[in-house]
LOSE-799470 format. One record per residue (C-alpha): residue number from 1; residue in one letter; chain; x, y, z. Coordinates in Angstrom, 3 decimals, m for minus. Last residue first. Layout:
<rs>
R seq type mol       px       py       pz
R NUM    A   A        X        Y        Z
...
</rs>
This chain:
<rs>
R seq type mol       px       py       pz
R 402    F   A  m49.040  m13.171   51.889
R 401    L   A  m50.753  m15.674   49.581
R 400    R   A  m50.272  m14.347   46.048
R 399    F   A  m52.381  m16.503   43.742
R 398    K   A  m55.455  m14.316   43.901
R 397    G   A  m56.963  m15.023   40.489
R 396    K   A  m57.675  m12.392   37.847
R 395    K   A  m56.086  m13.637   34.626
R 394    L   A  m55.506  m17.317   35.459
R 393    V   A  m58.870  m17.496   37.220
R 392    T   A  m60.550  m15.926   34.179
R 391    K   A  m59.001  m18.530   31.891
R 390    A   A  m60.296  m21.343   34.126
R 389    G   A  m63.953  m20.385   33.966
R 388    G   A  m65.793  m17.125   34.521
R 387    V   A  m68.600  m17.575   37.036
R 386    M   A  m67.595  m20.794   38.775
R 385    F   A  m63.856  m20.287   38.223
R 384    L   A  m63.951  m16.811   39.731
R 383    S   A  m65.807  m18.180   42.753
R 382    R   A  m63.165  m20.866   43.121
R 381    D   A  m60.498  m18.151   43.074
R 380    D   A  m62.267  m16.261   45.844
R 379    V   A  m62.690  m19.417   47.944
R 378    V   A  m58.995  m20.300   47.510
R 377    K   A  m58.111  m16.745   48.528
R 376    K   A  m60.263  m17.116   51.639
R 375    M   A  m58.556  m20.434   52.402
R 374    A   A  m55.174  m18.696   52.469
R 373    A   A  m56.516  m16.043   54.845
R 372    A   A  m58.043  m18.758   57.051
R 371    A   A  m54.719  m20.589   57.292
R 370    K   A  m52.925  m17.286   57.865
R 369    G   A  m54.922  m16.488   60.994
R 368    R   A  m57.950  m18.516   61.987
R 367    L   A  m59.665  m21.674   60.814
R 366    K   A  m62.390  m23.711   62.451
R 365    T   A  m63.312  m27.118   61.046
R 364    G   A  m67.073  m27.462   60.810
R 363    D   A  m67.099  m30.381   58.389
R 362    L   A  m66.504  m28.196   55.310
R 361    V   A  m65.162  m24.877   56.520
R 360    N   A  m65.705  m22.437   59.379
R 359    G   A  m63.535  m19.361   58.982
R 358    I   A  m61.400  m16.576   60.343
R 357    G   A  m58.927  m14.252   58.668
R 356    D   A  m55.403  m12.903   58.481
R 355    S   A  m52.699  m12.396   55.864
R 354    L   A  m54.071   m9.771   53.480
R 353    G   A  m56.690   m8.244   55.757
R 352    L   A  m59.260   m9.651   58.149
R 351    S   A  m60.810  m11.991   55.598
R 350    A   A  m64.014  m13.863   56.377
R 349    V   A  m64.545  m17.551   55.576
R 348    T   A  m67.798  m19.508   55.535
R 347    G   A  m68.249  m23.192   54.772
R 346    K   A  m68.887  m25.310   51.691
R 345    N   A  m72.643  m25.274   52.275
R 344    S   A  m74.404  m27.334   49.632
R 343    F   A  m77.794  m25.690   49.121
R 342    V   A  m80.543  m27.935   47.785
R 341    F   A  m82.872  m26.444   45.186
R 340    D   A  m85.890  m28.576   44.386
R 339    K   A  m85.750  m30.340   41.052
R 338    L   A  m88.018  m29.860   38.056
R 337    P   A  m89.511  m32.821   36.218
R 336    E   A  m88.801  m33.117   32.461
R 335    N   A  m90.805  m31.572   29.650
R 334    R   A  m87.639  m30.712   27.696
R 333    L   A  m88.048  m26.938   27.893
R 332    L   A  m89.160  m27.140   31.521
R 331    A   A  m86.154  m29.321   32.398
R 330    I   A  m83.839  m26.810   30.715
R 329    I   A  m85.430  m24.109   32.845
R 328    N   A  m84.829  m26.256   35.909
R 327    D   A  m81.160  m26.782   35.042
R 326    A   A  m80.639  m23.039   34.596
R 325    A   A  m82.319  m22.346   37.930
R 324    A   A  m80.054  m24.864   39.680
R 323    A   A  m76.858  m23.412   38.199
R 322    G   A  m77.795  m19.877   39.160
R 321    E   A  m78.908  m20.991   42.608
R 320    Q   A  m75.497  m22.560   43.226
R 319    T   A  m73.760  m19.344   42.185
R 318    A   A  m76.047  m17.245   44.377
R 317    L   A  m75.566  m19.400   47.481
R 316    Q   A  m71.777  m19.166   47.289
R 315    G   A  m71.977  m15.418   46.676
R 314    T   A  m73.888  m15.120   49.927
R 313    P   A  m77.441  m14.298   50.984
R 312    P   A  m77.900  m16.237   54.250
R 311    Y   A  m80.286  m19.166   53.661
R 310    P   A  m83.864  m18.463   54.664
R 309    R   A  m85.230  m19.949   57.903
R 308    G   A  m87.206  m23.136   58.509
R 307    S   A  m84.067  m24.692   59.969
R 306    E   A  m84.222  m27.984   58.093
R 305    K   A  m86.167  m26.735   55.071
R 304    D   A  m83.697  m23.919   54.373
R 303    M   A  m85.797  m21.354   52.553
R 302    T   A  m84.649  m19.262   49.616
R 301    W   A  m85.319  m15.542   50.071
R 300    S   A  m84.905  m13.616   46.861
R 299    C   A  m83.358  m10.554   45.191
R 298    D   A  m79.897  m11.042   46.704
R 297    G   A  m79.435  m14.256   44.740
R 296    L   A  m82.193  m15.597   42.535
R 295    I   A  m85.696  m15.032   41.179
R 294    F   A  m87.126  m17.516   38.666
R 293    I   A  m90.118  m16.658   36.478
R 292    D   A  m91.822  m19.126   34.090
R 291    E   A  m94.529  m20.951   36.013
R 290    E   A  m95.512  m18.053   38.265
R 289    G   A  m97.883  m18.714   41.174
R 288    P   A  m95.128  m18.654   43.763
R 287    V   A  m91.972  m17.225   42.145
R 286    R   A  m89.730  m20.014   40.956
R 285    L   A  m86.622  m21.157   42.810
R 284    D   A  m87.579  m24.889   42.704
R 283    A   A  m88.200  m24.778   46.472
R 282    D   A  m90.576  m21.840   46.035
R 281    V   A  m89.414  m18.244   46.185
R 280    N   A  m89.910  m15.550   48.833
R 279    V   A  m89.266  m12.191   47.176
R 278    K   A  m87.004   m9.569   48.726
R 277    G   A  m87.189   m6.188   50.477
R 276    K   A  m88.277   m7.465   53.869
R 275    F   A  m90.959   m9.637   52.276
R 274    M   A  m92.150   m8.501   48.861
R 273    E   A  m94.955   m9.726   46.614
R 272    F   A  m93.866   m8.962   43.064
R 271    G   A  m95.604   m5.999   41.462
R 270    S   A  m92.946   m4.892   39.001
R 269    K   A  m92.113   m1.777   41.012
R 268    A   A  m91.470   m3.990   44.034
R 267    L   A  m88.986   m6.141   42.131
R 266    V   A  m87.356   m3.207   40.298
R 265    P   A  m86.305   m1.951   43.738
R 264    N   A  m83.354   m4.427   43.724
R 263    G   A  m83.256   m6.591   46.822
R 262    T   A  m82.046   m5.274   50.166
R 261    V   A  m78.725   m4.447   51.754
R 260    G   A  m77.550   m3.665   55.265
R 259    G   A  m75.029   m2.172   57.641
R 258    T   A  m72.170   m1.298   55.297
R 257    W   A  m72.359    2.504   55.616
R 256    V   A  m69.114    4.405   54.989
R 255    V   A  m68.190    7.772   56.520
R 254    T   A  m64.921    9.468   55.574
R 253    G   A  m63.623   12.667   57.169
R 252    A   A  m64.945   11.619   60.573
R 251    K   A  m66.600   13.016   63.680
R 250    I   A  m68.270   10.782   66.245
R 249    L   A  m71.119   12.820   67.720
R 248    E   A  m72.645   11.499   70.974
R 247    K   A  m76.448   11.628   71.073
R 246    D   A  m76.698   10.534   74.749
R 245    D   A  m79.051    7.727   73.738
R 244    G   A  m76.417    6.256   71.468
R 243    V   A  m74.781    7.512   68.296
R 242    I   A  m74.622   10.605   66.075
R 241    F   A  m72.417    9.558   63.190
R 240    G   A  m70.154   11.832   61.123
R 239    E   A  m69.633   15.521   60.283
R 238    E   A  m71.956   15.803   57.288
R 237    T   A  m74.586   14.073   59.405
R 236    C   A  m75.639   10.479   60.012
R 235    E   A  m78.302    9.847   62.628
R 234    K   A  m79.240    7.600   65.533
R 233    I   A  m76.552    4.965   65.061
R 232    P   A  m77.009    2.245   67.662
R 231    T   A  m74.004    1.359   69.827
R 230    G   A  m73.872   m2.223   71.043
R 229    I   A  m70.334   m2.382   69.671
R 228    R   A  m68.197    0.733   69.241
R 227    F   A  m64.991   m0.804   67.935
R 226    E   A  m61.600    0.781   67.239
R 225    V   A  m59.261   m0.634   64.587
R 224    G   A  m55.566   m0.006   65.230
R 223    R   A  m53.830   m3.181   64.162
R 222    D   A  m54.119   m4.876   67.552
R 221    E   A  m57.804   m3.939   67.489
R 220    L   A  m58.220   m5.884   64.248
R 219    S   A  m56.655   m9.036   65.628
R 218    K   A  m58.530   m8.661   68.904
R 217    K   A  m61.889   m8.397   67.140
R 216    A   A  m61.194  m11.320   64.835
R 215    Y   A  m60.070  m13.612   67.671
R 214    T   A  m63.129  m12.758   69.775
R 213    V   A  m65.353  m13.416   66.753
R 212    L   A  m63.675  m16.798   66.267
R 211    D   A  m64.240  m17.684   69.923
R 210    E   A  m67.863  m16.542   69.811
R 209    D   A  m68.778  m18.715   66.855
R 208    F   A  m69.372  m17.044   63.486
R 207    V   A  m72.502  m15.964   61.578
R 206    P   A  m73.066  m12.968   63.876
R 205    L   A  m69.944  m11.140   62.610
R 204    I   A  m69.864   m8.375   65.247
R 203    S   A  m71.456   m8.519   68.682
R 202    P   A  m74.009   m6.788   70.929
R 201    A   A  m75.854   m5.383   67.901
R 200    A   A  m75.762   m1.659   67.078
R 199    E   A  m72.371   m1.788   65.348
R 198    V   A  m69.905    1.072   64.876
R 197    N   A  m66.450    0.416   63.410
R 196    I   A  m63.813    3.118   63.860
R 195    I   A  m60.575    3.412   61.884
R 194    R   A  m58.421    6.289   63.119
R 193    A   A  m55.545    8.192   61.532
R 192    K   A  m53.490   10.497   63.784
R 191    S   A  m51.709    7.580   65.496
R 190    R   A  m50.074    6.651   62.191
R 189    D   A  m48.168    9.981   62.137
R 188    I   A  m48.441   11.327   58.590
R 187    D   A  m45.636   11.334   56.012
R 186    Y   A  m48.007   11.233   53.016
R 185    K   A  m46.895    7.828   51.685
R 184    K   A  m46.151    6.456   55.159
R 183    C   A  m49.583    7.403   56.469
R 182    L   A  m51.170    6.020   53.305
R 181    Q   A  m49.395    2.689   53.748
R 180    P   A  m50.384    2.539   57.425
R 179    V   A  m54.011    3.161   56.341
R 178    K   A  m54.087    0.396   53.724
R 177    E   A  m53.612   m2.787   55.767
R 176    A   A  m55.955   m1.844   58.630
R 175    L   A  m58.258   m0.513   55.929
R 174    E   A  m58.458   m4.024   54.464
R 173    G   A  m59.581   m5.410   57.817
R 172    V   A  m61.961   m2.474   58.175
R 171    F   A  m63.593   m3.600   54.904
R 170    E   A  m63.755   m7.275   55.916
R 169    I   A  m65.503   m6.192   59.102
R 168    G   A  m68.038   m3.965   57.378
R 167    T   A  m68.763   m6.373   54.529
R 166    F   A  m69.343   m9.383   56.757
R 165    G   A  m71.404   m7.710   59.472
R 164    G   A  m70.285   m5.041   61.887
R 163    G   A  m72.134   m2.075   60.392
R 162    G   A  m71.278    1.608   60.124
R 161    V   A  m67.672    2.375   59.195
R 160    L   A  m66.050    5.660   60.226
R 159    I   A  m62.687    6.525   58.704
R 158    T   A  m60.921    9.229   60.723
R 157    L   A  m58.271   11.213   58.835
R 156    S   A  m60.506   14.298   58.564
R 155    D   A  m60.896   14.192   62.342
R 154    D   A  m57.244   15.271   62.664
R 153    S   A  m58.392   18.654   61.409
R 152    A   A  m56.737   20.376   58.463
R 151    N   A  m55.467   23.900   59.130
R 150    E   A  m51.921   23.315   57.878
R 149    D   A  m53.288   21.849   54.653
R 148    T   A  m50.720   19.898   52.604
R 147    A   A  m50.543   16.555   54.430
R 146    Y   A  m54.192   16.700   55.454
R 145    K   A  m55.229   17.149   51.819
R 144    A   A  m53.277   14.085   50.713
R 143    F   A  m54.760   11.998   53.533
R 142    Q   A  m58.315   13.106   52.772
R 141    Y   A  m57.731   12.549   49.049
R 140    E   A  m56.646    8.991   49.803
R 139    I   A  m59.928    8.287   51.560
R 138    H   A  m61.976    9.906   48.780
R 137    E   A  m60.225    7.868   46.078
R 136    A   A  m60.873    4.624   47.940
R 135    I   A  m64.528    5.546   48.483
R 134    L   A  m64.993    6.522   44.821
R 133    R   A  m63.535    3.187   43.723
R 132    S   A  m66.187    1.414   45.768
R 131    S   A  m69.036    3.471   44.300
R 130    D   A  m67.766    2.815   40.764
R 129    I   A  m67.184   m0.909   41.206
R 128    D   A  m70.548   m1.612   42.832
R 127    E   A  m72.494   m1.169   46.055
R 126    I   A  m70.097   m0.254   48.872
R 125    S   A  m71.926    2.725   50.348
R 124    F   A  m70.726    6.266   51.125
R 123    A   A  m72.486    8.216   53.847
R 122    H   A  m74.022   11.714   53.864
R 121    E   A  m77.302   11.636   51.938
R 120    E   A  m78.367    8.007   52.358
R 119    M   A  m77.373    7.989   56.014
R 118    G   A  m79.030   11.313   56.840
R 117    P   A  m81.747    9.865   59.067
R 116    I   A  m81.482    6.097   59.626
R 115    G   A  m84.409    4.654   57.668
R 114    F   A  m83.097    1.108   57.601
R 113    T   A  m80.167    2.283   55.443
R 112    N   A  m80.635   m0.532   52.914
R 111    T   A  m78.103   m0.433   50.088
R 110    V   A  m79.070   m2.037   46.779
R 109    F   A  m78.779   m5.686   45.887
R 108    G   A  m78.492   m8.001   42.910
R 107    L   A  m80.473   m8.006   39.672
R 106    A   A  m80.818  m11.777   39.348
R 105    V   A  m84.258  m12.152   37.782
R 104    I   A  m84.396  m15.215   35.521
R 103    L   A  m87.211  m15.161   32.959
R 102    Y   A  m88.697  m17.784   30.663
R 101    D   A  m90.820  m17.023   27.615
R 100    Y   A  m89.501  m13.493   27.244
R  99    S   A  m90.139  m10.160   25.545
R  98    V   A  m87.544   m7.383   25.516
R  97    E   A  m87.896   m3.603   25.826
R  96    S   A  m85.870   m0.587   24.738
R  95    N   A  m83.734    2.265   26.058
R  94    E   A  m84.257    2.244   29.816
R  93    L   A  m85.485   m1.323   29.752
R  92    V   A  m89.011   m2.721   30.079
R  91    V   A  m89.102   m6.497   30.370
R  90    R   A  m91.869   m8.486   28.702
R  89    K   A  m94.165  m11.343   29.557
R  88    E   A  m97.361   m9.274   29.198
R  87    D   A  m98.820  m10.273   32.565
R  86    K   A  m95.388  m10.172   34.183
R  85    K   A  m94.447   m6.669   33.001
R  84    V   A  m90.973   m6.516   34.534
R  83    E   A  m89.746   m2.984   35.172
R  82    Q   A  m86.871   m0.551   34.648
R  81    V   A  m83.920   m2.773   33.749
R  80    T   A  m80.837   m0.787   32.752
R  79    D   A  m79.107   m1.558   29.451
R  78    Y   A  m76.238   m3.519   27.956
R  77    I   A  m77.855   m6.292   25.918
R  76    L   A  m75.910   m9.474   25.188
R  75    R   A  m77.427  m12.140   22.930
R  74    V   A  m76.012  m15.495   23.965
R  73    K   A  m74.818  m18.343   21.732
R  72    K   A  m72.767  m16.427   19.159
R  71    P   A  m71.926  m13.824   21.810
R  70    N   A  m70.056  m16.573   23.734
R  69    V   A  m70.014  m15.515   27.373
R  68    V   A  m66.750  m15.566   29.371
R  67    D   A  m64.529  m12.906   27.770
R  66    T   A  m67.550  m11.172   26.227
R  65    L   A  m68.726  m10.378   29.746
R  64    M   A  m65.622   m8.313   30.403
R  63    F   A  m63.885   m8.878   33.710
R  62    R   A  m64.042   m7.302   37.147
R  61    A   A  m62.328   m7.299   40.550
R  60    Q   A  m58.785   m6.901   39.229
R  59    N   A  m59.918   m3.877   37.220
R  58    P   A  m60.812   m2.007   40.402
R  57    N   A  m57.176   m2.255   41.578
R  56    I   A  m56.729   m3.955   44.923
R  55    T   A  m55.938   m2.624   48.403
R  54    G   A  m57.749    0.672   47.778
R  53    A   A  m60.098    0.269   50.720
R  52    A   A  m63.149    0.458   48.471
R  51    V   A  m61.601   m1.963   45.957
R  50    E   A  m60.938   m4.407   48.775
R  49    H   A  m64.496   m4.035   50.081
R  48    L   A  m65.698   m4.753   46.539
R  47    W   A  m64.240   m8.255   46.489
R  46    T   A  m67.475  m10.071   47.421
R  45    S   A  m69.192   m8.228   44.566
R  44    E   A  m66.938   m9.881   41.997
R  43    Y   A  m67.629   m7.691   38.984
R  42    H   A  m69.129   m8.653   35.643
R  41    Y   A  m68.570   m6.408   32.635
R  40    N   A  m70.470   m4.728   29.797
R  39    H   A  m72.486   m2.785   32.343
R  38    K   A  m76.221   m2.517   33.078
R  37    N   A  m76.813   m6.158   32.275
R  36    I   A  m79.258   m8.065   30.092
R  35    L   A  m78.436  m11.633   29.042
R  34    V   A  m80.558  m13.136   26.259
R  33    I   A  m80.701  m16.843   25.409
R  32    E   A  m82.662  m18.123   22.395
R  31    A   A  m83.720  m21.728   22.808
R  30    E   A  m83.544  m25.290   21.519
R  29    E   A  m81.987  m24.652   18.087
R  28    P   A  m78.938  m22.896   19.547
R  27    S   A  m78.236  m26.100   21.529
R  26    L   A  m78.736  m25.986   25.267
R  25    K   A  m76.290  m27.273   27.878
R  24    Q   A  m73.376  m24.849   27.498
R  23    S   A  m75.465  m21.744   26.793
R  22    L   A  m77.768  m22.520   29.717
R  21    R   A  m74.826  m23.093   32.056
R  20    R   A  m73.142  m19.851   31.033
R  19    T   A  m76.345  m17.865   31.505
R  18    A   A  m77.138  m19.387   34.905
R  17    V   A  m73.600  m18.766   36.172
R  16    L   A  m73.802  m15.177   34.925
R  15    G   A  m77.154  m14.478   36.524
R  14    A   A  m76.366  m16.013   39.899
R  13    Y   A  m72.941  m14.432   40.410
R  12    G   A  m73.781  m11.044   38.934
R  11    A   A  m74.707  m10.589   35.287
R  10    G   A  m78.229   m9.251   35.773
R   9    L   A  m81.572  m10.018   34.150
R   8    V   A  m81.581  m13.320   32.281
R   7    V   A  m84.026  m13.768   29.399
R   6    I   A  m84.838  m17.208   27.977
R   5    K   A  m86.647  m17.065   24.645
R   4    P   A  m88.428  m20.168   23.336
R   3    K   A  m87.711  m20.701   19.633
R   2    S   A  m90.217  m19.465   17.077
R   1    M   A  m92.608  m21.824   15.321
</rs>
């Protein structure tokens, strides 16, 4: 009789944690484990805003899968997932196909433009290593071109960021560090370069208390970031954003959209029931009505029983889901009862650049300034440890504080 085959789609936080846990807890005789990923590396998606700003090297935010997954215990396939054929228990890839007995879908997110005209065509998005590196290269090119082109417009130095959530605010925080460096490098007056954040909601960073948001906004404004809060984006053009009822045009040389993400489109193509771009999963992280399919991370909504609302999609949630899904698959293999997923919230920290930040941690303690920035680096290093182990932390960890 052949061994059960466990297939994991995606080597992000959830998928990689699940794969490592399965390979550590199961003997080779108990199951075959297959990890399918588009690239031969994992990247820390919560670090992509730093890559996009050019404040860290792209290689710092990624590591090879073979450095943290034992190829003797896990079969690695580098390919793009096209569709899951649930009824046939197989996964269609771009170049082949794979059957499964148990499936973990952890394919991550894609950008959601909410139908804003022109956004998909004219704005950059922070989606992966390549798209983030392209943003950093484009920004620097704009500065280099301005320095050598007598006819260059000051607008070409404007960086326009749509969305005042986590990614958008952490990104402008990094830009507040990077732009002065670029101005110095290309001998450009700092006042010529603008960083503008546009948010339709009445506030930025909705997950934080008002006093922390006020601190974050002032900190960024003191370093040159401009905010247009309560300003809906009507359209994105080659020149910039058209905003508000009066159709004001904000011109920019670089336009980046960070205002929303949704689950991978493979989910809808595969016939899963969707709710706002994701799949609602049961308490044990399985798809309702499916005994052998788990959906994790940015691809699913996991409900908080106390609030009756889904948990916010964070890296912290994804890593915990990865571990829980792995344990439940092991329970299925061993005919043991499955456990409901319980999220352990360690707190939330947002960086505002190298030496500044805000956060709520553990028992609700509020952090701001350097204390929050230091905690953010601890959180990042802990994330590295969860997905890659101690050696990865030593290689890629953020040990420099300020």
